[in-house]
C-alpha positions as CSV (number, residue, x, y, z in Angstrom):
1,M,170.7,135.7,54.5
2,N,168.1,134.7,56.9
3,I,166.9,131.1,56.6
4,R,163.6,131.8,58.4
5,R,162.7,134.8,56.0
6,L,163.5,132.7,52.9
7,S,161.6,129.7,54.3
8,E,158.5,132.0,54.7
9,Y,158.8,133.2,51.1
10,F,159.0,129.6,49.9
11,E,156.1,128.7,52.0
12,L,154.0,131.6,50.5
13,Q,155.0,130.4,47.1
14,I,153.7,127.0,47.9
15,K,150.5,128.3,49.3
16,N,150.1,130.4,46.2
17,G,150.6,127.2,43.9
18,K,153.9,128.5,42.5
19,M,156.1,125.8,44.0
20,R,155.2,122.2,44.6
21,N,154.6,121.0,48.2
22,I,158.0,120.6,49.6
23,N,159.5,121.5,53.1
24,P,160.3,125.3,52.7
25,R,163.0,125.3,55.4
26,S,164.9,122.5,53.4
27,A,164.4,124.4,50.2
28,A,165.9,127.6,51.9
29,I,168.8,125.7,53.4
30,T,169.5,124.1,49.9
31,F,169.5,127.6,48.3
32,V,171.6,129.2,50.8
33,S,174.1,126.3,50.9
34,Y,175.0,126.6,47.3
35,F,176.0,130.1,47.6
36,V,177.9,129.5,50.9
37,Y,179.7,126.5,49.4
38,T,180.7,128.2,46.2
39,S,182.0,131.3,48.1
40,L,184.2,128.9,50.2
41,L,185.3,127.1,47.2
42,R,186.2,130.3,45.4
43,G,188.3,131.3,48.3
44,V,190.2,128.0,48.4
45,V,190.7,127.2,44.8
46,G,190.0,130.5,43.0
47,D,187.5,131.8,40.5
48,S,188.8,129.8,37.5
49,F,187.8,126.4,39.0
50,L,184.1,127.4,39.0
51,G,183.8,129.3,35.8
52,E,181.9,132.7,35.2
53,N,180.0,133.5,38.3
54,D,176.8,134.9,36.7
55,E,176.5,131.8,34.4
56,E,177.0,129.5,37.3
57,I,174.3,131.2,39.4
58,E,171.9,131.0,36.4
59,R,172.5,127.4,36.0
60,F,172.1,126.8,39.8
61,I,168.7,128.7,39.8
62,D,167.6,126.7,36.6
63,I,168.3,123.4,38.3
64,F,166.8,124.6,41.7
65,T,163.6,125.9,40.1
66,K,163.0,123.2,37.5
67,G,164.7,120.1,38.9
68,I,166.9,117.6,37.1
69,L,164.4,115.2,35.7
70,K,162.9,115.5,32.2
71,V,159.3,116.4,32.1
72,E,158.3,112.9,30.9
73,D,160.3,111.4,33.7
74,T,158.5,113.3,36.4
75,K,155.2,111.8,35.3
76,T,156.3,108.1,35.6
77,G,158.4,108.5,38.8
């Protein structure tokens, strides 16, 4: 996956108000890093360590898109 193209996509989403104002390149690197890391980890320790692939991807995307803070926590900090 090309980091530049994903960065441009994130930048467009920021301009369209669909993402908060963050560094699009950092977001792209973070997104791609998860998949690279899990691929390497699966190769070293096997699939059973990480669990079901589709479920793990869904959980990651949920955290990536919504963050880890509760909604009321984001208003205070």
